[in-house]
VOSEGU-938267 format. One line per 8 residues: number of its first residue (from 1); for each residue z, y, x of N, C-alpha, C. Coordinates in Angstrom, 3 decimals. Example, Ala and Ser with C-alpha at 12.3 -4.5 7.8 and 13.67 -1.06 7.14 Angstrom:
BEGIN
1) 7.800 -5.690 13.190 7.800 -4.500 12.300 7.800 -3.300 13.200  7.080 -2.250 12.850 7.140 -1.060 13.670 7.870 0.030 12.900;
end
This chain:
BEGIN
1) -90.671 156.935 125.277 -90.606 156.458 126.711 -89.459 157.189 127.323  -88.496 156.526 127.809 -87.348 157.237 128.665 -87.587 157.082 129.999  -87.088 157.956 130.817 -87.361 157.937 132.276 -86.035 157.443 132.858  -86.105 156.634 133.783 -84.737 156.171 134.547 -84.566 157.111 135.704  -83.254 157.253 135.842 -82.859 158.261 137.075 -83.281 157.609 138.433  -83.622 158.262 139.428 -83.943 157.824 140.646 -82.634 157.118 141.374  -82.505 155.964 141.432 -81.417 155.411 142.006 -81.598 154.913 143.467  -82.620 155.320 144.132 -83.076 154.858 145.468 -81.993 155.718 146.454;
9) -81.481 155.023 147.428 -80.594 155.753 148.406 -81.307 156.757 149.097  -80.500 157.811 149.357 -81.156 158.958 150.338 -81.520 158.368 151.570  -82.557 158.800 152.209 -83.118 158.405 153.376 -82.187 158.893 154.569  -81.848 157.893 155.375 -81.142 158.447 156.542 -81.885 158.671 157.704  -83.093 158.730 157.670 -84.019 159.135 158.633 -84.228 160.648 158.776  -84.424 161.163 159.973 -84.891 162.501 160.214 -86.256 162.372 160.792  -87.124 163.176 160.291 -88.449 163.264 161.014 -88.587 164.241 162.077  -88.490 163.798 163.319 -88.413 164.733 164.399 -90.006 164.817 164.727;
17) -90.433 166.095 165.186 -91.657 166.423 165.493 -92.048 165.747 166.918  -92.049 164.502 167.045 -92.572 163.822 168.134 -93.638 162.884 167.761  -94.668 163.213 167.286 -95.663 162.362 166.830 -95.174 161.837 165.608  -95.033 160.569 165.431 -94.563 159.829 164.278 -93.257 159.214 164.472  -92.420 159.629 165.321 -91.117 159.099 165.712 -90.257 159.349 164.579  -89.454 158.337 164.117 -88.479 158.616 163.194 -87.102 157.935 163.807  -86.016 158.909 163.728 -84.726 158.566 164.273 -83.697 158.381 163.132  -82.969 157.381 162.966 -82.008 157.343 162.010 -80.798 158.043 162.413;
25) -80.217 158.900 161.561 -79.094 159.669 161.753 -77.930 159.060 162.454  -77.635 157.859 162.128 -76.729 156.999 162.844 -76.832 156.750 164.425  -78.099 156.768 164.791 -78.337 156.608 166.063 -78.140 157.901 167.078  -77.950 159.037 166.390 -77.810 160.247 167.040 -76.216 160.406 167.474  -75.951 160.539 168.747 -74.540 160.770 169.229 -74.336 162.209 169.140  -75.086 163.006 169.981 -75.093 164.370 169.743 -76.253 165.042 170.272  -76.349 166.338 169.992 -77.579 167.171 170.419 -77.131 168.302 171.246  -77.725 168.598 172.340 -77.373 169.662 173.310 -78.643 170.616 173.386;
33) -78.229 172.026 172.999 -79.280 172.871 172.963 -79.417 173.576 174.452  -80.621 173.863 174.731 -80.951 174.503 175.909 -82.070 175.560 175.696  -81.746 176.837 175.554 -82.765 177.781 175.095 -83.454 177.460 173.922  -84.741 177.444 173.932 -85.509 176.932 172.558 -85.812 175.559 172.437  -84.992 174.674 173.282 -85.265 173.227 173.205 -83.817 172.503 172.850  -84.114 171.322 172.285 -82.823 170.568 172.096 -82.976 169.189 172.717  -81.866 168.714 173.340 -81.860 167.272 173.859 -81.221 166.466 172.953  -81.720 165.378 172.499 -81.063 164.502 171.553 -80.602 163.190 172.208;
41) -79.426 163.057 172.244 -78.732 161.915 172.832 -78.510 160.769 171.895  -78.982 159.518 172.111 -78.953 158.493 171.279 -78.059 157.379 171.637  -77.634 156.695 170.741 -76.709 155.534 170.919 -77.170 154.529 172.111  -78.397 154.372 172.375 -78.923 153.504 173.227 -79.091 154.000 174.672  -78.606 155.403 174.800 -78.672 156.027 176.161 -79.902 156.755 176.174  -80.749 156.741 175.320 -82.194 157.430 175.515 -81.764 158.926 175.131  -82.541 159.785 175.847 -82.534 161.265 175.611 -83.961 161.778 175.294  -83.925 162.439 174.052 -85.249 163.010 173.691 -85.200 164.462 173.754;
49) -86.501 165.132 174.245 -86.676 166.480 174.213 -87.274 166.920 173.015  -86.634 167.871 172.177 -87.240 168.277 170.981 -87.481 169.764 171.097  -88.598 170.188 170.393 -89.149 171.494 170.550 -88.644 172.471 169.569  -87.467 172.231 168.936 -86.938 173.154 167.916 -85.376 173.402 168.422  -84.918 174.666 167.874 -83.650 175.136 168.386 -82.516 174.214 167.848  -81.368 174.382 168.358 -80.158 173.656 167.891 -79.796 174.126 166.333  -79.978 175.354 166.183 -79.829 175.910 164.835 -80.538 175.234 163.816  -81.810 174.978 164.092 -82.620 174.228 163.185 -81.871 172.804 162.782;
57) -81.478 172.057 163.878 -81.019 170.714 163.541 -79.523 170.926 162.958  -78.754 172.053 163.242 -77.533 172.139 162.675 -77.619 172.284 161.111  -78.635 173.009 160.514 -78.933 173.229 159.018 -79.297 171.810 158.566  -80.103 171.134 159.254 -80.537 169.715 158.814 -79.513 168.731 158.724  -78.606 168.779 159.711 -77.521 167.735 159.919 -76.194 167.976 159.311  -75.814 169.297 158.914 -74.616 169.695 158.375 -73.940 168.773 157.183  -74.855 168.312 156.433 -74.344 167.529 155.237 -74.125 166.104 155.626  -74.487 165.739 157.058 -74.341 164.341 157.451 -73.196 164.107 158.442;
65) -72.354 165.058 158.366 -71.075 164.940 159.275 -71.232 165.478 160.614  -72.216 166.323 160.990 -72.305 166.866 162.162 -71.603 168.231 162.429  -70.961 168.521 163.551 -70.134 169.825 163.752 -70.623 170.396 164.962  -70.595 171.721 164.939 -70.922 172.404 166.229 -69.673 173.255 166.719  -69.239 172.547 167.854 -67.957 173.247 168.457 -68.214 174.478 169.273  -69.479 174.591 169.934 -69.777 175.754 170.536 -71.259 175.929 170.401  -71.835 176.942 171.007 -73.222 177.361 170.780 -74.224 176.234 171.590  -73.736 175.469 172.204 -74.735 174.452 173.029 -74.762 173.083 172.434;
73) -73.639 172.673 171.454 -73.611 171.201 171.150 -73.533 171.066 169.723  -74.100 169.970 169.201 -74.087 169.602 167.847 -73.564 168.140 167.891  -72.421 167.739 167.383 -71.770 166.425 167.477 -71.804 165.625 166.243  -72.032 164.231 166.374 -71.894 163.473 165.284 -70.405 162.921 165.174  -69.845 163.318 164.263 -68.228 163.046 164.335 -67.979 161.560 164.192  -68.934 160.716 163.892 -68.626 159.257 164.026 -68.434 158.783 165.323  -69.017 159.482 166.399 -68.930 159.132 167.887 -67.736 159.910 168.524  -66.833 160.525 167.846 -65.883 161.266 168.562 -64.762 160.349 168.812;
81) -64.387 160.251 170.203 -63.286 159.336 170.463 -61.860 160.125 170.250  -61.677 161.322 170.673 -60.534 162.024 170.588 -60.897 163.595 170.803  -59.879 164.411 170.273 -60.090 165.789 170.388 -58.652 166.446 170.620  -58.762 167.654 171.360 -57.596 168.443 171.535 -57.916 169.785 171.052  -56.984 170.608 171.139 -57.332 172.120 170.687 -58.415 172.879 171.575  -58.682 172.273 172.652 -59.879 172.980 173.499 -60.967 172.037 173.791  -60.907 170.735 173.591 -62.067 169.920 173.902 -62.157 168.668 172.971  -63.478 168.151 172.991 -63.706 166.824 172.268 -64.324 165.986 173.202;
89) -63.846 164.685 173.197 -64.448 163.624 173.967 -65.147 162.655 173.105  -66.486 162.636 173.547 -67.472 161.754 172.830 -67.391 160.222 173.307  -67.853 159.189 172.609 -67.942 157.884 173.061 -68.593 157.608 174.331  -69.653 158.675 174.709 -70.262 158.387 175.914 -69.508 159.181 177.165  -68.158 159.532 176.832 -67.364 160.169 177.851 -67.774 161.695 178.085  -68.689 162.154 177.315 -69.129 163.507 177.380 -68.010 164.404 176.826  -67.509 165.371 177.733 -66.402 166.210 177.338 -66.991 167.616 176.759  -66.761 167.917 175.615 -67.495 169.171 175.080 -66.289 170.198 174.680;
97) -66.520 171.352 175.174 -65.462 172.411 175.042 -65.500 173.054 173.485  -64.519 173.391 172.989 -64.584 174.085 171.759 -64.476 175.573 171.888  -65.241 176.428 171.310 -65.319 177.766 171.477 -63.967 178.331 170.962  -63.690 179.580 171.470 -62.485 180.180 171.253 -62.312 180.541 169.769  -63.237 180.881 169.103 -63.181 181.204 167.717 -62.951 180.007 166.786  -63.496 178.929 167.261 -63.189 177.575 166.471 -62.076 176.911 166.668  -61.227 177.366 167.780 -59.978 176.770 168.191 -58.809 176.860 167.031  -59.025 177.881 166.176 -58.126 178.007 165.166 -58.111 176.755 164.267;
105) -56.754 176.224 164.124 -56.707 175.046 163.290 -56.906 175.223 161.722  -57.059 176.493 161.271 -57.344 176.651 159.962 -58.887 176.671 159.731  -59.663 176.727 160.752 -61.088 176.887 160.567 -61.805 175.720 159.914  -62.914 175.915 159.379 -63.642 174.827 158.641 -64.021 173.783 159.595  -64.152 174.236 160.847 -64.641 173.256 161.801 -63.631 172.126 162.061  -62.308 172.563 162.165 -61.103 171.585 162.298 -60.932 170.817 161.019  -61.168 171.400 159.800 -60.994 170.523 158.499 -61.977 169.492 158.506  -63.336 169.682 158.937 -64.282 168.634 158.915 -64.064 167.797 160.093;
113) -63.461 168.042 161.115 -63.258 167.252 162.250 -62.064 166.269 161.967  -61.084 166.805 161.328 -59.851 166.063 160.966 -60.077 164.982 159.896  -60.885 165.425 158.870 -61.192 164.472 157.863 -62.106 163.318 158.289  -62.991 163.561 159.186 -64.032 162.385 159.669 -63.158 161.565 160.611  -62.355 162.075 161.509 -61.547 161.209 162.530 -60.403 160.458 162.035  -59.703 161.245 161.082 -58.490 160.549 160.552 -58.639 159.321 159.783;
end
């Protein structure tokens, strides 16, 4: 008996600890950290309060095209309208500053941002 490889697509849902709420990754525009909490901004304008830190979600979402331009934000690169050397403008017209260390055009941050936007 031969076993077939698992051809099911990877799930695009994140299991957020809000009861049984499931949020699709493509619905997340950005996450904003505030001390030990995270505010999740969705495409429909809804804002969810999550009880985990931004670092937790950064590790969870890094492989899905999310970038962290500073200590307070984690952005979905699919919703970036434009960026300069010092700031990123999201589709919600939220203006997010880029930290001094990540402003270097040779950093990994810029590499990910340029490949997703270009």
